[in-house]
C-alpha positions, 0 to 999 in steps of 0.5 A: 034922588041921586043922579048917574051920568055913567055907570062904573065898570061893573054895576051888579043887578041884583034880583029881589022879590020886591022892590018896595021892600028892597029899597026901604032896606037899602035907602033907609037901613044902609043910606043909599039914594036912589039914582033913577027907577022905572016902578012899572018894571020894577026896577031901580038903580042906587048909590051909596058913595059910589057903589052903584047896584040895580035891583029888579023885582022877578016875577014869581015865575020867570017865563021858560026861555027867559035869558036873563034867569039861569035857574029856578029863583030861590031864596037865599038869591045871593048863595055864593057871592058877596058884596063888599061895600066901602062907605064913608059912613060905617058906624053911623050905618052900623048904628042903624042897623043895630038900632033896628035890630038887624041881624048882623051876620058878622060882628064889627071888626078890624082886620088886615089883609096883605095887598101886594106888599102892604097891608090894609087894615079895614073896619067891617061887618057883614049882613044879609039883605032880605033876599039873602045877598051877603053885604060886607060893608067896610071902612078902610082904617090904615095902609102899612108895609109893616107886619099884618095885624090879625 
């Protein structure tokens, strides 16, 4: 079990339908470690290379006026958002997913992005987690001050 002393300035908390299924996906396929969990609450905090997520199992019907639920929760939960997760072992994660025939939303690619006066080149691919959250996993390929390589 990984430890975490302080949370990063932004730590998303994702509603999930089944905490066990989500933990299996994030730990076994993506390589996250469990920092801590509260099974009695259907809650866990996980970490991969400093990227921290909180996962919380939702009840089938949230109580009326629950301040944590802003609208009806229906699959896919992650509509309108994607999470970029920079990892050290992109190829290992990609291999685990393809070995298990997990659907890849965007195939592994190398792409350059202009960041200020530089171009940052990353290797990346996208998947959708079991609850519909779009995850873009990437690793830095290089940084240069020349023209973008698209």
